[in-house]
Each structure stands twice: as structure tokens, then as C-alpha cells.
C-alpha positions as CSV (number, residue, x, y, z in Angstrom):
1,M,15.3,6.6,-4.2
2,G,11.1,6.4,-3.7
3,T,8.4,4.0,-3.3
4,P,6.9,3.5,-6.6
5,A,3.1,4.5,-7.0
6,M,2.5,0.6,-7.6
7,D,5.0,-1.2,-5.7
8,P,6.4,-3.8,-7.8
9,A,5.8,-7.3,-6.6
10,R,9.0,-8.8,-5.5
11,P,10.3,-11.2,-8.1
12,G,11.4,-14.3,-8.2
13,T,15.0,-15.0,-9.4
14,S,14.4,-15.2,-13.1
15,R,15.7,-12.3,-15.1
16,E,14.0,-13.4,-18.5
17,L,12.2,-11.2,-20.4
18,L,9.3,-12.2,-22.6
19,P,10.2,-11.0,-26.2
20,A,6.7,-9.7,-26.5
21,L,6.8,-7.7,-23.1
22,A,10.4,-6.8,-23.8
23,E,9.8,-4.4,-26.0
24,L,7.0,-2.4,-23.7
25,P,8.8,0.7,-22.3
26,G,6.0,0.6,-19.5
27,H,7.0,-3.0,-18.4
28,L,10.6,-3.0,-18.5
29,V,9.9,0.3,-16.4
30,W,7.9,-1.5,-14.0
31,R,10.6,-4.4,-14.0
32,A,13.5,-2.2,-13.3
33,A,11.3,-0.5,-10.8
34,A,10.9,-3.8,-8.8
35,R,14.8,-4.6,-9.3
36,V,15.4,-1.2,-7.3
37,T,13.4,-2.5,-4.6
38,V,14.7,-5.6,-4.0
39,A,18.4,-3.8,-4.1
40,L,17.3,-1.6,-1.3
41,D,16.7,-4.4,0.6
42,E,20.0,-6.3,-0.6
43,V,22.2,-3.5,-0.4
44,L,21.8,-1.1,2.5
45,P,22.4,-2.1,6.5
46,D,20.1,-1.9,8.8
47,G,19.3,1.4,10.2
48,V,19.4,2.9,6.7
49,D,16.6,4.0,4.9
50,I,16.6,5.6,1.4
51,H,13.8,7.8,1.4
52,A,15.3,9.5,4.7
53,Y,18.1,9.8,3.0
54,A,16.2,11.5,0.5
55,V,14.4,13.7,3.0
56,L,17.6,14.4,4.4
57,L,19.0,15.9,0.9
58,A,16.1,17.8,0.4
59,L,16.2,19.7,3.5
60,A,20.1,20.6,3.0
61,G,21.0,24.5,3.3
62,G,18.4,24.8,6.3
63,V,15.3,24.9,4.2
64,T,11.8,23.8,5.9
65,K,9.7,21.6,4.1
66,S,6.1,20.3,4.5
67,Q,5.5,16.7,4.5
68,Q,3.6,17.3,1.7
69,A,6.3,18.9,-0.9
70,L,8.7,16.3,0.8
71,S,6.1,13.0,-0.2
72,N,5.6,14.8,-4.1
73,M,9.7,15.3,-4.1
74,V,11.3,12.3,-3.6
75,S,8.5,10.2,-4.8
76,V,6.6,8.3,-1.7
77,S,2.9,8.0,-0.7
78,R,2.0,10.5,2.5
79,T,1.4,7.2,4.6
80,T,5.2,6.6,4.3
81,M,6.4,10.1,4.6
82,V,4.1,10.1,8.0
83,K,6.7,7.2,8.8
84,V,9.9,8.7,7.9
85,A,9.1,12.3,9.3
86,A,8.5,10.5,12.6
87,D,11.5,8.2,12.4
88,L,13.6,11.0,11.3
89,A,11.8,13.3,14.1
90,A,12.6,10.5,16.8
91,Q,16.4,10.3,16.1
92,G,16.7,13.8,16.1
93,L,17.5,14.3,12.3
94,V,15.0,16.9,11.9
95,V,12.9,19.0,13.7
96,R,9.0,18.8,12.5
97,V,6.5,21.1,13.8
98,R,3.2,22.0,12.7
99,N,3.4,23.7,9.0
100,P,2.3,27.4,9.5
101,D,0.8,27.3,6.1
102,D,-1.7,24.9,6.9
103,R,-2.0,23.7,10.8
104,R,-3.3,19.9,9.8
105,S,0.0,19.3,8.1
106,Y,4.0,19.1,9.7
107,A,6.8,20.8,8.1
108,L,10.6,19.8,8.5
109,T,14.1,21.5,9.4
110,R,16.9,19.3,9.4
111,T,19.3,19.6,12.4
112,P,23.1,19.0,12.7
113,A,23.0,15.6,13.1
114,G,20.5,15.4,10.5
115,A,23.3,16.4,8.2
116,A,25.8,14.7,9.5
117,A,23.7,11.6,8.5
118,A,23.1,12.6,4.9
119,R,27.0,12.6,4.6
120,T,27.5,9.2,5.8
121,W,24.5,7.6,4.2
122,R,25.7,8.9,1.0
123,R,28.5,5.8,0.9
124,H,25.5,3.6,1.3
125,A,23.2,5.3,-1.9
126,E,26.5,5.2,-4.0
127,D,26.9,1.3,-2.9
128,L,23.2,1.3,-4.0
129,E,23.8,2.6,-7.7
130,D,26.6,0.7,-8.2
131,S,24.9,-2.4,-7.7
132,I,22.1,-2.0,-10.0
133,T,24.4,-0.5,-12.9
134,A,27.3,-3.3,-12.2
135,G,27.4,-4.4,-15.8
136,F,27.3,-0.6,-17.4
137,T,30.2,1.5,-18.6
138,L,30.0,4.9,-17.2
139,D,29.2,5.7,-20.6
140,E,26.2,3.9,-20.8
141,R,25.1,4.6,-17.1
142,E,25.3,8.3,-18.3
143,D,23.3,7.8,-21.3
144,L,20.4,5.8,-19.0
145,R,20.4,8.5,-16.3
146,T,19.9,11.3,-18.8
147,L,16.9,9.8,-20.9
148,L,15.7,9.1,-17.6
149,L,15.5,12.5,-16.3
150,R,14.4,13.9,-19.7
151,V,11.2,11.9,-19.5
152,V,10.2,13.3,-15.9
153,E,12.1,16.3,-15.6
154,Q,9.7,18.8,-16.6
155,E,7.7,17.4,-13.7
156,L,10.7,17.3,-10.9
157,A,10.4,19.8,-8.4
158,P,12.7,23.1,-9.5
159,D,15.0,22.3,-6.1
160,T,15.2,18.5,-6.2
161,P,18.3,17.4,-5.0
162,E,21.4,17.2,-7.5
163,P,22.3,13.6,-5.5
164,L,18.6,12.7,-7.1
165,L,19.2,13.9,-10.5
166,E,22.4,11.7,-10.6
167,S,20.7,8.4,-9.0
168,I,19.4,6.4,-11.7
169,G,17.5,4.4,-9.0
170,F,15.7,7.6,-8.1
171,L,15.2,8.6,-11.6
172,I,13.7,5.1,-12.8
173,T,11.2,5.3,-9.5
174,R,10.3,8.7,-10.9
175,V,9.6,7.4,-14.3
176,H,7.7,4.2,-13.3
177,F,5.4,6.6,-10.9
178,R,4.3,9.1,-13.9
179,M,3.8,6.1,-16.3
180,H,2.1,3.6,-14.3
181,R,-0.2,6.9,-13.3
182,D,-1.1,7.7,-16.9
183,F,-1.4,3.7,-18.2
184,A,-3.5,3.0,-15.2
185,D,-5.9,6.7,-16.0
186,A,-5.9,5.7,-19.6
187,L,-6.8,1.4,-18.7
188,A,-9.7,2.3,-16.2
189,P,-12.7,2.5,-18.7
190,L,-11.7,-1.4,-19.4
191,D,-11.6,-2.1,-15.6
192,I,-8.4,-3.7,-16.1
193,E,-4.8,-2.3,-14.5
194,P,-1.7,-2.2,-16.0
195,R,0.0,-5.4,-14.8
196,H,-3.1,-7.3,-16.1
197,F,-2.5,-5.7,-19.6
198,G,1.0,-7.6,-18.8
199,V,-0.7,-10.2,-18.3
200,L,-3.2,-10.6,-21.7
201,T,-0.2,-9.6,-23.3
202,A,2.3,-12.5,-22.3
203,L,-0.8,-15.6,-22.7
204,T,-1.1,-14.0,-25.8
205,A,2.2,-14.5,-26.8
206,T,2.6,-17.8,-24.9
207,G,-0.2,-19.3,-25.2
208,P,-2.2,-21.4,-22.5
209,A,0.3,-21.4,-20.1
210,P,0.6,-22.7,-15.8
211,Q,1.0,-20.2,-13.7
212,A,4.6,-20.8,-12.7
213,E,5.3,-20.3,-16.2
214,L,3.3,-16.6,-16.5
215,A,5.1,-15.7,-13.0
216,R,8.8,-16.3,-15.1
217,N,7.9,-14.3,-17.7
218,M,5.9,-11.4,-15.6
219,G,9.4,-11.3,-13.1
220,V,6.8,-11.3,-10.0
221,S,6.0,-13.8,-7.7
222,G,3.4,-16.5,-7.9
223,A,1.5,-15.0,-4.9
224,S,1.4,-11.9,-7.2
225,V,-0.2,-14.3,-10.3
226,V,-2.2,-15.4,-8.3
227,Q,-4.0,-12.2,-7.0
228,M,-3.8,-10.9,-11.1
229,V,-4.9,-14.1,-12.3
230,D,-8.0,-13.7,-9.9
231,D,-9.2,-10.4,-11.1
232,L,-8.9,-11.3,-14.6
233,E,-11.2,-14.2,-13.8
234,R,-13.8,-11.7,-12.3
235,R,-13.4,-9.6,-14.8
236,G,-14.4,-12.9,-17.4
237,L,-11.2,-12.4,-19.0
238,V,-8.6,-15.7,-18.2
239,E,-9.9,-18.7,-17.3
240,R,-8.1,-21.4,-14.8
241,R,-7.9,-24.9,-16.3
242,R,-6.5,-28.2,-14.4
243,L,-4.3,-30.7,-16.8
244,E,-5.7,-33.9,-17.4
245,T,-2.3,-35.4,-16.7
246,D,-1.6,-33.4,-13.8
247,R,-4.4,-31.8,-11.8
248,R,-2.1,-29.8,-9.4
249,T,-1.4,-27.8,-12.3
250,Q,-3.4,-24.7,-13.2
251,V,-3.1,-23.8,-16.9
252,L,-4.3,-20.3,-17.8
253,H,-6.5,-19.8,-21.2
254,L,-7.7,-16.6,-22.3
255,L,-11.2,-15.8,-23.2
256,P,-12.6,-14.6,-26.3
257,E,-13.4,-11.2,-24.4
258,A,-9.7,-10.9,-23.7
259,T,-9.0,-10.2,-27.5
260,K,-10.8,-7.3,-27.3
261,V,-10.2,-5.9,-24.6
262,L,-6.4,-6.2,-25.4
263,G,-6.9,-4.3,-28.6
264,R,-8.4,-1.4,-26.9
265,A,-5.5,-1.7,-24.1
266,Q,-2.9,-1.5,-26.8
267,E,-4.2,1.8,-28.6
268,M,-4.7,3.2,-24.9
269,A,-1.2,2.1,-24.0
270,E,0.5,3.9,-27.5
271,G,-1.3,7.0,-26.8
272,A,0.2,7.4,-22.9
273,L,3.4,5.9,-24.3
274,D,3.6,8.7,-26.7
275,H,2.3,11.6,-24.2
276,R,5.1,10.2,-21.7
277,L,7.9,9.3,-23.6
278,G,7.2,12.4,-25.8
279,P,10.6,14.1,-24.7
280,L,12.5,11.2,-26.2
281,S,13.3,10.9,-30.2
282,R,12.6,7.5,-31.6
283,K,16.0,6.7,-31.8
284,E,15.9,7.9,-28.2
285,T,13.0,5.8,-27.0
286,S,15.1,2.5,-28.5
287,R,18.2,3.8,-26.3
288,L,16.1,3.5,-23.4
289,V,14.4,0.3,-24.0
290,E,17.9,-1.3,-24.7
291,L,19.2,-0.2,-21.7
292,L,16.1,-1.2,-19.9
293,Q,16.5,-4.4,-21.1
294,R,20.2,-4.9,-19.8
295,F,19.2,-3.4,-16.4
296,I,16.5,-6.4,-15.8
297,T,18.6,-8.8,-17.0
298,A,21.8,-8.2,-15.9
299,P,23.2,-10.8,-13.1
């Protein structure tokens, strides 16, 4: 289904959505991509790699593709694609040769064994889709799939395999990849990242909060929150203060500079979001937000 550009940290057990974050499409897509990542580990049996499955689909019909083209098509990093390609070659599922157009890179062709593996693994990919959309009707699944596809279809390769276009998991990771890149570029002048924007938004809504509470509100692990807060402390935007009544608990406070930075970041977020969700009407955007909220919070 593709590894998101910024791998979402594995969430904790909480699927709560803080109201201030629940209306932000970027946060919702990030949380949805995190859920897909977790489902990959929970649903797929040992020996089945969803990235490898996507590559085998992309090589259907006897075509040969470069590793770079495959990396772009299935939304994985070059490093991940190198590993996937090596594993597929070791299993005899692809033939890997030097790319005649660029001798520094490799091109892959699927073998008959690879075709058989793709047919076998499709059942597991379908199980994954059923798992992540268990609370949806067929019409709702199709609504979500169609809206996600509308957001990214202009940037997908023309020969993207149909099973990937039908996969909500794949489309969520593609939307996340693009949306995160857009927003990260927009925020670069402020020296913060999209995840830092989420932290500042959450703390503005809740007021001072312990790190554990912020982790629940963000839907990430405690270790991930520590890293985010470390970054924001260095930036002079957040401060940890220990409770007088419980010195073991650190409460996070926004510093004065945070209000100014968040205001500018919100303006940039609106511009990046308008660009990314441009293909959707206002009503369609609201529907996408509603479906993503349910995707994240469903048991």
C-alpha cells in the first residue's frame, strides 16, 4: 500500500480525536495513514509484504520497470524499494538486471512464480481492506475511495494497477505522501514540521497538558511526543514544567512565540490545503473529513 513519506508513529490504543484536530484534513490523513501502517502488521501473515505485492502488480503483463519508476508508483522510498527488489529477486519472483537506460540503477521483470505469488497475496490484501473499513457500508467505502482518488489521480502514473486504485489503504498513503510534502514545504520557513503544527494546535485548544494527554490527543506513542516536544523546546515554542504536587509529571506549556508561529502556520496550512484538495468541492471536502474521522475512530 506504500509507506507514507513521513512514517506515522505507531499510535497507542486511543482512537480519540481532539475536536480542534478532528476538523483538520491533514491531521486526519496522517492518523488514517498510521492506522493503515498498524493494520499491515496486524493483518498480513508472515512472509507477505504489501510493498512487494504492489510491485508484482505493477509488473503484470510482462512489463519491465526501473526501481525508481516502481518506487514512485507504489509510494515507497528508494531505500525501501532496494530492499523489496532484493527480496523479490532472492525469492525468484522477479528478475533484476541493470537498467539499460541508466546503468547505475536496476530494472525488474516479473517471473511466472511472481505472477503466482501476486494471485495468492491478493487475498491477504483484500483482508487488509476489509479490516480497515470494517465499520463502513459498501457505499461508504466507495465514497471514501472515490474522494481519495480524486485528490491524487492527476499525480498517479497512468499505468497504476487497477487493484491499487481500488485500495483505500493505498490511496490514503498516497494522499498522505502528497499532503505531508506540500505542508512540510510550506512550513519550512517557520522551522517546524506538520507534526509540530499538530502539537501547537492541540496545546492551544487544551491549555497546558501532560505529555501523556498530548500523546492521546495526537494518537501517537509517548516516545513520539517526547521527540516532538524536544524539537519545540529547542525552537523556543514549548516548555516542560513539573507539577508541584507530582514531580514525576511534566506539563507542557506554550511559550509566547508559539501563538505567532501557529498563526502564520495556519495561514500556510490553508494555502497548502486549498491546493491539495482543489479537485473537491466544499461539500465533498466535508464528506471526506467525515469519513476519515470514522475511519480513525472505528473500533
